C-alpha positions as a Markdown table, in Angstrom:
| # | Residue | x | y | z |
|---|---|---|---|---|
| 1 | Met | 42.5 | 33.7 | 65.5 |
| 2 | Phe | 40.6 | 36.9 | 66.3 |
| 3 | Arg | 37.4 | 35.5 | 64.6 |
| 4 | Asn | 37.5 | 32.3 | 66.6 |
| 5 | Thr | 38.0 | 34.1 | 69.9 |
| 6 | Ala | 35.3 | 36.6 | 69.1 |
| 7 | Arg | 32.8 | 33.8 | 68.2 |
| 8 | Phe | 33.7 | 31.9 | 71.4 |
| 9 | Leu | 33.2 | 35.1 | 73.5 |
| 10 | Asp | 29.9 | 35.9 | 71.8 |
| 11 | Ala | 28.5 | 32.5 | 72.6 |
| 12 | Leu | 29.9 | 32.8 | 76.2 |
| 13 | Phe | 28.1 | 36.2 | 76.5 |
| 14 | Val | 24.8 | 34.7 | 75.4 |
| 15 | Ile | 25.1 | 32.1 | 78.1 |
| 16 | Ala | 26.2 | 34.6 | 80.7 |
| 17 | Gly | 23.4 | 36.9 | 79.7 |
| 18 | Gly | 20.8 | 34.2 | 79.9 |
| 19 | Leu | 22.0 | 33.2 | 83.4 |
| 20 | Leu | 22.1 | 36.8 | 84.5 |
| 21 | Val | 18.6 | 37.6 | 83.3 |
| 22 | His | 17.3 | 34.4 | 84.9 |
| 23 | Trp | 18.9 | 35.3 | 88.2 |
| 24 | Met | 17.5 | 38.9 | 88.1 |
| 25 | Arg | 14.0 | 37.7 | 87.3 |
| 26 | Phe | 13.7 | 34.6 | 89.6 |
| 27 | Ser | 16.5 | 35.1 | 92.2 |
| 28 | Thr | 17.8 | 31.6 | 91.6 |
| 29 | Pro | 21.2 | 31.5 | 89.9 |
| 30 | Ile | 21.5 | 28.0 | 88.3 |
| 31 | Ala | 18.0 | 26.4 | 88.6 |
| 32 | Leu | 17.2 | 26.5 | 84.9 |
| 33 | Ser | 14.4 | 24.5 | 83.4 |
| 34 | Asp | 14.9 | 22.3 | 80.3 |
| 35 | Thr | 13.1 | 24.9 | 78.2 |
| 36 | Glu | 15.4 | 27.7 | 79.4 |
| 37 | Arg | 18.5 | 25.6 | 78.7 |
| 38 | Leu | 17.2 | 24.8 | 75.2 |
| 39 | Leu | 16.4 | 28.5 | 74.5 |
| 40 | Ile | 19.9 | 29.6 | 75.6 |
| 41 | Ala | 21.5 | 26.8 | 73.4 |
| 42 | Phe | 19.3 | 27.8 | 70.5 |
| 43 | Asn | 20.4 | 31.5 | 70.9 |
| 44 | Cys | 24.0 | 30.4 | 71.0 |
| 45 | Val | 23.6 | 28.5 | 67.7 |
| 46 | Leu | 21.8 | 31.5 | 66.2 |
| 47 | Val | 24.7 | 33.8 | 67.2 |
| 48 | Leu | 27.3 | 31.4 | 65.8 |
| 49 | Leu | 25.4 | 31.1 | 62.5 |
| 50 | Met | 24.0 | 34.6 | 62.0 |
| 51 | Phe | 26.9 | 36.9 | 63.0 |
| 52 | Pro | 29.3 | 35.7 | 60.3 |
| 53 | Gly | 26.5 | 36.0 | 57.7 |
| 54 | Phe | 26.1 | 39.7 | 58.7 |
| 55 | Gly | 29.8 | 40.4 | 58.5 |
| 56 | Val | 30.3 | 41.0 | 62.2 |
| 57 | Tyr | 33.8 | 39.5 | 62.3 |
| 58 | Lys | 35.2 | 41.2 | 59.2 |
| 59 | Pro | 37.8 | 43.8 | 59.9 |
């Protein structure tokens, strides 16, 4: 259960971080271009695939 929650939170933090950085840079909170949405989604997939491979969720 911990691993699933941690994985969900990691993906959520990637999305929140992308939105926060966009807001800080461009001062528009939600007006993301298609490229920015694609990059955030790509980073979420990378986090979900790479973190277990590096043993991030092992106690």
